[in-house]
C-alpha positions in Angstrom: 178.3 72.6 80.3 181.8 73.5 81.5 182.5 74.4 85.1 185.7 76.3 85.7 187.7 77.3 88.8 186.1 75.3 91.5 188.5 76.0 94.4 187.4 72.9 96.4 188.4 70.5 93.7 191.6 72.3 93.0 192.5 72.1 96.6 191.9 68.3 96.6 194.4 68.0 93.8 196.9 70.1 95.5 196.6 68.1 98.8 196.8 64.8 96.9 199.9 66.0 95.1 201.6 67.1 98.3 200.8 64.0 100.4 201.7 61.4 97.8 204.8 63.0 96.5 203.6 62.2 93.0 202.3 64.7 90.5 198.6 64.6 90.2 197.1 66.2 87.2 193.5 67.2 86.6 191.8 65.3 83.9 192.3 67.0 80.5 189.4 65.4 78.8 186.7 67.9 78.2 183.3 66.5 79.2 180.2 68.0 77.7 176.5 67.4 77.7 174.9 66.7 74.4 171.3 67.1 73.4 170.0 66.1 70.0 166.7 67.0 68.6 164.9 64.9 66.0 163.0 67.6 64.1 161.1 65.2 62.0 159.8 63.3 65.0 158.8 66.6 66.7 156.9 67.7 63.6 155.1 64.3 63.4 154.2 64.5 67.1 152.8 68.0 66.6 150.8 66.8 63.6 149.4 63.9 65.6 148.4 66.2 68.5 146.7 68.6 66.1 144.9 65.9 64.3 143.6 64.4 67.5 142.3 67.8 68.7 140.6 68.4 65.4 139.0 65.0 65.4 137.6 65.6 68.9 135.9 68.8 68.0 134.9 68.0 64.4 131.3 67.8 63.3 130.9 65.1 60.7 128.0 66.8 59.0 129.8 70.1 58.6 132.9 68.3 57.3 130.8 66.5 54.7 129.1 69.7 53.7 132.5 71.5 53.2 133.9 68.5 51.3 131.0 68.6 48.9 131.3 72.3 48.4 135.0 72.1 47.6 134.4 69.2 45.2 131.7 70.9 43.3 133.5 74.2 43.2 131.0 76.2 45.2 133.2 76.7 48.2 134.4 80.3 48.4 136.6 82.2 50.9 136.9 85.9 50.5 140.3 87.6 50.6 139.1 89.6 53.6 138.3 86.4 55.5 141.8 85.0 54.7 143.5 88.3 55.8 141.5 88.3 59.0 142.5 84.7 59.8 146.1 85.5 59.2 146.0 88.6 61.4 144.3 86.8 64.3 146.8 83.9 64.1 
């Protein structure tokens, strides 16, 4: 963040210059704030949160039933169901 033209600070420099007889210059180094985001860590945290919420509401019997249906090939999802899930997301 850069802050420009603050009259109070500029006045302090002017007064210091006048009273000391020496030239006082404002710092020329540009100071900035820096924020770094670790995308991979954010994704992993989101996955962990999602996994925890799924595990809380999961029914072990239903999960086993679905797992068996997928394994034996009898699990079927219609295209309409997939489209509806996408539209309501």
